[in-house]
N, CA and C atoms as a LAMMPS dump frame, in Angstrom:
ITEM: TIMESTEP
0
ITEM: NUMBER OF ATOMS
309
ITEM: BOX BOUNDS ff ff ff
-5.0000000000000000e+02 5.0000000000000000e+02
-5.0000000000000000e+02 5.0000000000000000e+02
-5.0000000000000000e+02 5.0000000000000000e+02
ITEM: ATOMS id mol type element x y z
1 1 1 N 123.648 -423.264 -20.96
2 1 2 C 122.435 -424.53 -20.585
3 1 3 C 123.752 -425.616 -19.59
4 2 1 N 123.506 -425.937 -18.692
5 2 2 C 124.214 -426.008 -16.838
6 2 3 C 123.018 -428.067 -17.413
7 3 1 N 124.529 -428.35 -18.112
8 3 2 C 123.736 -429.984 -17.944
9 3 3 C 124.05 -430.803 -16.714
10 4 1 N 123.948 -431.576 -15.76
11 4 2 C 124.076 -432.734 -15.403
12 4 3 C 123.778 -433.936 -14.736
13 5 1 N 124.555 -434.832 -14.135
14 5 2 C 124.211 -436.212 -14.299
15 5 3 C 124.425 -436.713 -12.402
16 6 1 N 124.354 -437.882 -12.278
17 6 2 C 124.706 -438.926 -11.365
18 6 3 C 125.135 -440.017 -12.097
19 7 1 N 126.741 -440.625 -11.982
20 7 2 C 127.12 -441.006 -12.841
21 7 3 C 128.035 -442.182 -11.603
22 8 1 N 128.103 -443.136 -11.435
23 8 2 C 129.072 -443.706 -10.682
24 8 3 C 129.083 -442.988 -8.851
25 9 1 N 128.145 -442.543 -8.544
26 9 2 C 128.076 -441.564 -7.269
27 9 3 C 128.18 -440.342 -7.228
28 10 1 N 128.691 -440.532 -8.636
29 10 2 C 129.505 -438.718 -8.714
30 10 3 C 128.796 -437.719 -8.957
31 11 1 N 128.628 -437.278 -9.378
32 11 2 C 127.824 -436.171 -9.734
33 11 3 C 128.86 -435.121 -11.123
34 12 1 N 128.018 -435.193 -11.977
35 12 2 C 129.393 -435.013 -13.598
36 12 3 C 127.998 -433.908 -14.049
37 13 1 N 128.917 -433.224 -15.112
38 13 2 C 127.954 -432.349 -15.96
39 13 3 C 129.371 -431.106 -16.454
40 14 1 N 128.544 -430.404 -17.086
41 14 2 C 129.144 -429.546 -17.271
42 14 3 C 128.171 -427.666 -17.707
43 15 1 N 128.885 -427.426 -18.261
44 15 2 C 128.515 -425.672 -18.64
45 15 3 C 128.444 -425.535 -20.507
46 16 1 N 127.23 -425.661 -20.982
47 16 2 C 127.371 -425.925 -22.443
48 16 3 C 126.42 -424.344 -23.087
49 17 1 N 126.869 -424.341 -24.203
50 17 2 C 126.207 -423.106 -25.344
51 17 3 C 125.147 -423.697 -26.006
52 18 1 N 124.105 -423.027 -26.027
53 18 2 C 123.26 -423.64 -27.116
54 18 3 C 122.679 -422.634 -27.857
55 19 1 N 122.467 -422.709 -29.202
56 19 2 C 122.169 -421.293 -29.899
57 19 3 C 121.686 -422.107 -31.652
58 20 1 N 120.788 -421.92 -31.968
59 20 2 C 119.779 -422.226 -33.305
60 20 3 C 120.954 -422.829 -34.583
61 21 1 N 120.263 -423.816 -34.859
62 21 2 C 121.155 -424.608 -35.856
63 21 3 C 121.366 -424.254 -37.015
64 22 1 N 122.472 -423.058 -37.94
65 22 2 C 122.674 -422.41 -38.431
66 22 3 C 121.449 -423.127 -40.191
67 23 1 N 121.642 -424.521 -40.229
68 23 2 C 121.087 -425.127 -41.3
69 23 3 C 119.773 -425.309 -40.983
70 24 1 N 119.204 -424.776 -40.454
71 24 2 C 117.567 -425.17 -39.813
72 24 3 C 116.837 -424.365 -40.99
73 25 1 N 116.622 -424.885 -42.186
74 25 2 C 115.917 -423.943 -42.843
75 25 3 C 114.598 -423.489 -41.835
76 26 1 N 113.726 -424.487 -41.761
77 26 2 C 112.696 -423.819 -40.954
78 26 3 C 112.615 -423.2 -40.042
79 27 1 N 114.061 -422.816 -39.46
80 27 2 C 114.228 -422.308 -38.593
81 27 3 C 113.442 -421.301 -37.629
82 28 1 N 113.338 -423.061 -37.261
83 28 2 C 111.7 -423.244 -36.054
84 28 3 C 112.665 -423.019 -34.636
85 29 1 N 113.517 -422.709 -34.034
86 29 2 C 114.973 -423.07 -33.099
87 29 3 C 114.541 -424.354 -32.117
88 30 1 N 113.882 -425.381 -33.512
89 30 2 C 113.687 -426.577 -32.223
90 30 3 C 115.251 -427.705 -32.523
91 31 1 N 115.946 -427.039 -33.346
92 31 2 C 117.263 -427.516 -33.526
93 31 3 C 118.319 -426.949 -33.213
94 32 1 N 119.269 -427.864 -32.138
95 32 2 C 120.038 -426.678 -31.724
96 32 3 C 121.012 -427.596 -31.879
97 33 1 N 122.332 -426.544 -32.118
98 33 2 C 123.654 -427.006 -31.47
99 33 3 C 124.524 -426.363 -30.305
100 34 1 N 124.573 -427.759 -29.712
101 34 2 C 124.637 -427.394 -28.607
102 34 3 C 126.715 -427.513 -27.829
103 35 1 N 127.763 -426.803 -27.414
104 35 2 C 129.023 -426.929 -27.302
105 35 3 C 129.175 -427.029 -26.219
106 36 1 N 129.656 -427.631 -25.532
107 36 2 C 130.224 -427.537 -23.885
108 36 3 C 131.904 -427.771 -23.846
109 37 1 N 132.234 -426.061 -23.844
110 37 2 C 134.187 -425.67 -24.064
111 37 3 C 134.861 -426.739 -22.806
112 38 1 N 134.436 -426.849 -21.439
113 38 2 C 134.946 -427.266 -20.635
114 38 3 C 135.586 -429.006 -20.924
115 39 1 N 134.993 -429.49 -21.858
116 39 2 C 135.246 -430.584 -22.331
117 39 3 C 135.385 -431.214 -23.546
118 40 1 N 135.633 -429.498 -24.753
119 40 2 C 135.4 -430.458 -25.698
120 40 3 C 135.282 -430.511 -26.704
121 41 1 N 133.674 -430.937 -26.237
122 41 2 C 132.67 -431.494 -27.115
123 41 3 C 131.673 -430.725 -27.338
124 42 1 N 131.023 -430.88 -28.751
125 42 2 C 129.475 -430.563 -29.586
126 42 3 C 128.371 -431.228 -29.233
127 43 1 N 127.437 -431.125 -29.72
128 43 2 C 126.148 -431.846 -30.965
129 43 3 C 124.792 -431.151 -31.32
130 44 1 N 124.198 -432.204 -31.151
131 44 2 C 123.042 -431.429 -31.95
132 44 3 C 121.739 -432.238 -31.549
133 45 1 N 121.132 -431.208 -30.589
134 45 2 C 119.956 -431.367 -29.833
135 45 3 C 118.838 -430.727 -30.989
136 46 1 N 117.694 -432.023 -30.553
137 46 2 C 116.427 -431 -31.485
138 46 3 C 115.327 -431.622 -30.614
139 47 1 N 115.099 -430.712 -30.502
140 47 2 C 113.476 -430.111 -29.743
141 47 3 C 111.952 -431.28 -30.506
142 48 1 N 112.208 -432.241 -30.129
143 48 2 C 110.867 -433.243 -30.523
144 48 3 C 109.896 -433.205 -29.757
145 49 1 N 109.425 -432.862 -28.793
146 49 2 C 107.883 -432.958 -27.333
147 49 3 C 108.571 -431.595 -27.732
148 50 1 N 107.367 -430.351 -26.449
149 50 2 C 107.745 -429.496 -25.858
150 50 3 C 106.253 -428.705 -25.632
151 51 1 N 106.393 -429.176 -23.433
152 51 2 C 104.771 -428.5 -23.307
153 51 3 C 104.586 -426.984 -23.244
154 52 1 N 103.122 -426.506 -23.184
155 52 2 C 102.803 -425.17 -23.548
156 52 3 C 103.524 -424.728 -22.411
157 53 1 N 104.102 -425.157 -21.34
158 53 2 C 104.185 -424.385 -20.366
159 53 3 C 106.065 -424.547 -19.751
160 54 1 N 106.664 -425.493 -20.98
161 54 2 C 107.893 -425.504 -20.99
162 54 3 C 108.567 -425.892 -19.561
163 55 1 N 107.482 -426.629 -18.821
164 55 2 C 108.138 -427.914 -17.984
165 55 3 C 108.744 -429.292 -18.007
166 56 1 N 108.9 -429.588 -19.544
167 56 2 C 109.114 -430.604 -19.81
168 56 3 C 108.895 -430.533 -21.259
169 57 1 N 110.258 -430.872 -22.005
170 57 2 C 111.018 -431.869 -22.778
171 57 3 C 112.082 -432.433 -23.353
172 58 1 N 110.475 -432.998 -25.003
173 58 2 C 111.753 -434.541 -25.446
174 58 3 C 113.213 -433.745 -26.309
175 59 1 N 114.534 -434.305 -26.224
176 59 2 C 115.728 -434.28 -27.341
177 59 3 C 116.165 -435.009 -27.284
178 60 1 N 116.424 -435.212 -28.398
179 60 2 C 117.284 -436.279 -29.537
180 60 3 C 118.145 -435.562 -30.342
181 61 1 N 118.848 -437.176 -31.109
182 61 2 C 119.682 -436.276 -31.725
183 61 3 C 119.479 -436.142 -32.983
184 62 1 N 119.945 -436.447 -34.454
185 62 2 C 119.394 -435.659 -35.736
186 62 3 C 118.495 -437.282 -36.34
187 63 1 N 119.702 -438.753 -35.768
188 63 2 C 118.774 -439.93 -36.428
189 63 3 C 118.712 -441.001 -35.261
190 64 1 N 117.984 -439.613 -34.163
191 64 2 C 117.163 -440.777 -33.019
192 64 3 C 117.944 -441.493 -32.129
193 65 1 N 119.388 -441.26 -32.53
194 65 2 C 120.102 -442.323 -31.629
195 65 3 C 120.191 -441.949 -29.831
196 66 1 N 120.454 -440.76 -29.98
197 66 2 C 120.24 -440.203 -28.214
198 66 3 C 118.533 -439.657 -27.969
199 67 1 N 117.807 -439.619 -26.687
200 67 2 C 116.839 -439.221 -26.424
201 67 3 C 117.015 -438.926 -24.922
202 68 1 N 116.639 -437.544 -24.72
203 68 2 C 116.733 -437.592 -23.358
204 68 3 C 114.269 -437.122 -22.561
205 69 1 N 114.351 -437.394 -21.893
206 69 2 C 113.12 -436.439 -21.438
207 69 3 C 113.362 -435.553 -20.235
208 70 1 N 113.515 -434.204 -20.116
209 70 2 C 113.761 -433.301 -19.66
210 70 3 C 112.763 -432.666 -18.846
211 71 1 N 112.575 -432.605 -17.731
212 71 2 C 111.939 -432.124 -16.617
213 71 3 C 112.299 -430.907 -15.809
214 72 1 N 112.168 -430.149 -15.844
215 72 2 C 112.162 -429.149 -15.044
216 72 3 C 111.734 -429.356 -13.196
217 73 1 N 111.578 -430.211 -12.992
218 73 2 C 111.166 -430.688 -11.479
219 73 3 C 111.948 -431.841 -11.182
220 74 1 N 112.441 -432.223 -10.018
221 74 2 C 112.449 -433.212 -9.863
222 74 3 C 112.346 -434.421 -9.637
223 75 1 N 110.968 -434.41 -10.05
224 75 2 C 110.693 -436.158 -9.566
225 75 3 C 108.645 -435.084 -10.893
226 76 1 N 109.139 -436.988 -11.525
227 76 2 C 107.756 -436.641 -12.441
228 76 3 C 106.877 -438.154 -12.286
229 77 1 N 105.307 -437.836 -12.113
230 77 2 C 104.806 -438.632 -12.141
231 77 3 C 104.589 -439.8 -12.684
232 78 1 N 104.49 -440.917 -12.423
233 78 2 C 104.469 -442.301 -13.166
234 78 3 C 103.629 -441.924 -14.515
235 79 1 N 102.396 -441.64 -14.08
236 79 2 C 101.45 -441.02 -14.987
237 79 3 C 101.887 -440.12 -16.277
238 80 1 N 102.664 -439.437 -15.7
239 80 2 C 103.052 -438.081 -16.696
240 80 3 C 104.209 -439.276 -17.573
241 81 1 N 105.302 -439.366 -17.127
242 81 2 C 106.359 -440.359 -17.919
243 81 3 C 106.001 -441.165 -18.676
244 82 1 N 104.509 -442.162 -18.732
245 82 2 C 104.389 -443.454 -18.938
246 82 3 C 103.635 -442.546 -20.463
247 83 1 N 102.648 -441.412 -20.253
248 83 2 C 102.224 -441.164 -21.185
249 83 3 C 103.197 -440.549 -22.307
250 84 1 N 104.452 -439.662 -21.807
251 84 2 C 104.764 -439.287 -22.754
252 84 3 C 105.859 -440.522 -23.537
253 85 1 N 106.812 -441.554 -22.648
254 85 2 C 107.163 -442.962 -23.152
255 85 3 C 106.074 -443.459 -24.253
256 86 1 N 104.992 -443.688 -23.802
257 86 2 C 103.8 -443.968 -25.246
258 86 3 C 103.926 -443.211 -25.993
259 87 1 N 103.707 -441.835 -25.719
260 87 2 C 103.688 -441.466 -27.421
261 87 3 C 105.213 -441.449 -28.199
262 88 1 N 106.001 -441.494 -27.672
263 88 2 C 107.395 -441.655 -28.07
264 88 3 C 107.876 -443.099 -28.875
265 89 1 N 106.887 -443.581 -28.212
266 89 2 C 106.872 -445.243 -29.027
267 89 3 C 106.22 -444.779 -30.268
268 90 1 N 105.09 -444.681 -30.201
269 90 2 C 103.655 -445.261 -31.032
270 90 3 C 104.626 -443.969 -31.889
271 91 1 N 105.467 -442.808 -31.931
272 91 2 C 106.099 -442.755 -33.193
273 91 3 C 107.73 -443.598 -33.535
274 92 1 N 107.763 -444.04 -33.079
275 92 2 C 108.848 -444.734 -33.558
276 92 3 C 110.648 -444.656 -32.462
277 93 1 N 110.102 -443.506 -31.701
278 93 2 C 111.426 -443.585 -31.215
279 93 3 C 112.054 -444.635 -30.159
280 94 1 N 113.722 -444.737 -29.98
281 94 2 C 114.066 -446.09 -29.576
282 94 3 C 113.8 -446.109 -27.835
283 95 1 N 112.628 -445.787 -27.338
284 95 2 C 112.2 -445.77 -25.365
285 95 3 C 112.983 -446.598 -25.423
286 96 1 N 113.251 -447.825 -25.347
287 96 2 C 113.663 -448.517 -24.75
288 96 3 C 114.951 -448.917 -24.352
289 97 1 N 115.479 -447.016 -24.751
290 97 2 C 116.97 -447.131 -24.043
291 97 3 C 116.772 -446.179 -23.258
292 98 1 N 116.148 -445.923 -22.985
293 98 2 C 115.395 -444.605 -22.052
294 98 3 C 115.367 -445.366 -20.549
295 99 1 N 115.429 -444.493 -19.469
296 99 2 C 116.224 -445.388 -18.279
297 99 3 C 115.923 -443.507 -17.093
298 100 1 N 114.541 -444.177 -15.977
299 100 2 C 114.608 -443.338 -15.241
300 100 3 C 115.357 -442.854 -14.494
301 101 1 N 115.745 -441.442 -14.21
302 101 2 C 117.021 -441.101 -12.858
303 101 3 C 116.061 -441.295 -11.942
304 102 1 N 116.46 -442.022 -11.121
305 102 2 C 115.712 -442.606 -9.333
306 102 3 C 116.688 -440.859 -8.246
307 103 1 N 115.436 -440.747 -7.557
308 103 2 C 115.068 -439.647 -6.89
309 103 3 C 116.247 -439.943 -5.246
């Protein structure tokens, strides 16, 4: 898993290793443990939305403190983003913290 972002004008990121959470009793592979050895950090990534083509996914933390919309293409249409945003908002996710990436 290669995570990257642009922060303060510089590209940052790291290579992470993801594996199914061994405590996931549902065995859905939707609850992942992710480790970033270079940064010596780890986290819980829960897949809360996934489209059929695997082109977009919404990932959160178990307590829904974190929320990411991941998209395989560089640009997501406003309509598609709004649809995902509204769906998440209707389900009580903290969408007010979401920030769209500008390309």
